[in-house]
C-alpha positions as CSV (number, residue, x, y, z in Angstrom):
1,X,0.0,0.0,0.0
2,X,1.1,3.6,-0.5
3,X,2.7,5.8,2.1
4,X,-0.3,8.2,2.1
5,X,-2.7,5.4,2.8
6,X,-0.6,4.0,5.7
7,X,0.1,7.3,7.5
8,X,-3.0,9.4,6.9
9,X,-4.2,10.8,10.3
10,X,-1.5,9.0,12.3
11,X,0.7,10.7,14.9
12,X,4.5,10.1,14.5
13,X,7.3,11.4,16.6
14,X,10.8,11.9,15.1
15,X,13.5,12.1,17.8
16,X,16.7,13.7,16.5
17,X,14.7,15.1,13.6
18,X,17.5,17.4,12.4
19,X,19.8,14.5,11.6
20,X,19.8,13.1,8.1
21,X,17.4,11.7,7.0
22,X,15.1,13.4,9.6
23,X,14.0,16.5,7.6
24,X,13.2,14.4,4.5
25,X,11.3,11.9,6.6
26,X,9.3,14.6,8.3
27,X,8.3,16.2,5.0
28,X,7.5,12.8,3.5
29,X,5.2,11.9,6.4
30,X,3.6,15.4,6.3
31,X,2.8,14.9,2.6
32,X,1.3,11.5,3.6
33,X,-1.0,13.4,5.9
34,X,0.5,12.2,9.1
35,X,0.7,14.5,12.2
36,X,4.5,14.8,12.9
37,X,6.2,15.9,16.1
38,X,9.8,16.7,15.5
39,X,12.2,16.6,18.5
40,X,15.8,17.9,18.6
41,X,18.3,20.1,20.4
42,X,18.9,22.3,17.4
43,X,16.4,25.2,17.3
44,X,17.4,26.5,13.9
45,X,17.4,23.0,12.4
46,X,13.9,22.4,13.8
47,X,12.7,25.6,12.0
48,X,14.0,24.2,8.8
49,X,12.3,20.8,9.4
50,X,8.9,22.5,10.0
51,X,9.2,25.0,7.1
52,X,6.6,24.6,4.5
53,X,4.5,22.0,6.5
54,X,3.7,23.8,9.7
55,X,0.1,22.6,9.6
56,X,1.3,19.0,9.9
57,X,4.7,19.3,11.6
58,X,5.2,20.7,15.1
59,X,8.6,21.0,16.8
60,X,9.7,20.6,20.4
61,X,13.1,21.5,21.8
62,X,14.9,18.8,23.8
63,X,17.4,21.0,25.5
64,X,20.8,19.9,26.9
65,X,19.5,17.1,29.1
66,X,17.7,14.9,26.6
67,X,16.5,12.2,29.0
68,X,15.0,14.8,31.3
69,X,13.3,16.6,28.4
70,X,11.8,13.3,27.2
71,X,10.5,12.6,30.7
72,X,8.7,15.9,30.7
73,X,7.3,15.4,27.2
74,X,6.2,11.9,28.1
75,X,4.3,13.2,31.2
76,X,2.4,15.6,29.0
77,X,1.8,13.0,26.2
78,X,0.6,10.2,28.6
79,X,-1.9,8.0,26.9
80,X,-2.6,10.1,23.8
81,X,-2.6,7.6,21.0
82,X,0.8,7.5,19.1
83,X,1.4,5.4,16.0
84,X,5.1,5.7,15.6
85,X,8.4,6.9,17.1
86,X,11.4,7.2,14.8
87,X,14.6,7.4,16.9
88,X,17.4,9.1,15.0
89,X,19.3,10.2,18.1
90,X,22.1,7.7,17.5
91,X,23.0,9.4,14.2
92,X,24.3,12.5,16.0
93,X,26.7,10.7,18.3
94,X,27.4,7.2,16.8
95,X,30.2,6.4,19.3
96,X,28.4,7.4,22.6
97,X,27.0,4.0,23.4
98,X,26.0,4.6,27.1
99,X,24.3,7.9,26.2
100,X,22.3,6.3,23.4
101,X,21.1,3.4,25.6
102,X,20.0,6.0,28.2
103,X,18.2,8.0,25.5
104,X,16.5,4.9,24.1
105,X,15.3,4.0,27.6
106,X,14.0,7.5,28.2
107,X,12.3,7.6,24.8
108,X,10.6,4.3,25.4
109,X,9.4,5.3,28.9
110,X,8.1,8.6,27.6
111,X,6.0,7.2,24.8
112,X,5.2,3.6,25.8
113,X,1.7,4.5,27.0
114,X,0.9,6.4,23.8
115,X,2.3,3.7,21.6
116,X,0.2,1.1,23.4
117,X,-2.9,3.3,23.0
118,X,-2.1,3.7,19.2
119,X,-0.8,0.1,18.7
120,X,2.3,1.7,17.4
121,X,5.9,1.0,16.6
122,X,9.3,2.4,17.8
123,X,12.0,2.2,15.2
124,X,15.6,3.3,15.7
125,X,17.9,4.1,12.8
126,X,21.6,3.8,13.5
127,X,24.7,3.3,11.3
128,X,27.6,1.0,10.8
129,X,31.0,2.7,10.3
130,X,32.8,2.5,7.0
131,X,36.1,2.4,8.9
132,X,36.6,-1.2,10.2
133,X,38.9,0.2,12.9
134,X,36.3,2.5,14.4
135,X,35.5,0.0,17.1
136,X,33.4,2.3,19.3
137,X,31.1,3.1,16.4
138,X,31.1,-0.6,15.3
139,X,30.0,-1.5,18.8
140,X,26.9,0.8,18.7
141,X,24.8,-1.5,16.5
142,X,25.2,-4.7,18.7
143,X,24.6,-2.7,21.9
144,X,21.5,-1.1,20.5
145,X,20.4,-4.5,19.1
146,X,20.6,-6.1,22.5
147,X,18.7,-3.2,24.1
148,X,15.9,-3.4,21.4
149,X,15.6,-7.2,21.8
150,X,15.3,-6.8,25.6
151,X,12.7,-4.0,25.2
152,X,10.8,-6.1,22.6
153,X,10.0,-8.7,25.2
154,X,8.3,-6.1,27.4
155,X,6.6,-4.0,24.7
156,X,5.2,-7.0,22.8
157,X,3.0,-7.6,25.8
158,X,1.6,-4.2,25.3
159,X,1.0,-4.5,21.6
160,X,4.0,-2.3,20.7
161,X,6.5,-3.2,18.0
162,X,10.2,-2.2,18.3
163,X,12.9,-2.6,15.7
164,X,16.4,-1.4,14.8
165,X,17.6,-0.5,11.3
166,X,21.3,-0.2,10.7
167,X,22.4,1.7,7.6
168,X,25.8,2.6,6.1
169,X,27.4,5.5,8.0
170,X,28.0,7.5,4.8
171,X,24.4,7.0,3.6
172,X,21.9,6.8,6.5
173,X,19.1,7.7,4.2
174,X,19.3,4.2,2.7
175,X,17.7,2.9,5.9
176,X,14.7,5.3,5.6
177,X,12.4,3.1,3.5
178,X,12.9,0.1,5.9
179,X,12.3,2.3,8.9
180,X,9.0,3.7,7.4
181,X,7.8,0.3,6.5
182,X,8.4,-0.9,10.1
183,X,6.7,2.2,11.5
184,X,3.5,1.5,9.6
185,X,3.8,-2.1,10.8
186,X,3.5,-3.7,7.4
187,X,5.3,-6.8,8.9
188,X,3.9,-7.6,12.3
189,X,6.1,-10.5,13.1
190,X,9.4,-8.7,13.0
191,X,9.4,-7.1,16.5
192,X,12.8,-7.1,18.1
193,X,14.5,-7.8,14.8
194,X,17.6,-6.0,13.5
195,X,17.5,-5.0,9.8
196,X,20.9,-4.4,8.1
197,X,20.9,-2.2,5.0
198,X,23.9,-3.0,2.7
199,X,26.0,-0.2,1.2
200,X,25.6,0.4,-2.6
């Protein structure tokens, strides 16, 4: 089915919306008639994300303490139905493993009730380094994968799907199609799975 059919009227949060491919994703979802909430620490970048689609994209600043900001947003969001969360936060800091696990935990806690109410999905897009000796960046994927699989056991009981897409570091946009497909839950039996996107 087409993107417009799948996302019409749905609420989708993009965390780290200023990171490539966040702006493209936000505009694509807005054109598909979704209601998009863009989250980031970059005020100027968020203005660019919203530009031209302010009727369908709203922005929220995360501030310096991302987990604390997510907690506040989650308290306000509560059980409002949410159909998808696209987590692009690892793209900004692909070597900060502990920070990304902490952010993933905060993101999940913030929106779990909303995702349960909307029978939604949480999808993280991360990258694999092109440099085989960049070991910290190479370790990010397995660390996030283990975290997603652990969360999948909990979220599946609440009807929420969670997945990880790993794209090439020099072309994260290659993972966008897979991420959007998972967000609209085209494949309901893939929760907890890690999807690797090969380089061209």
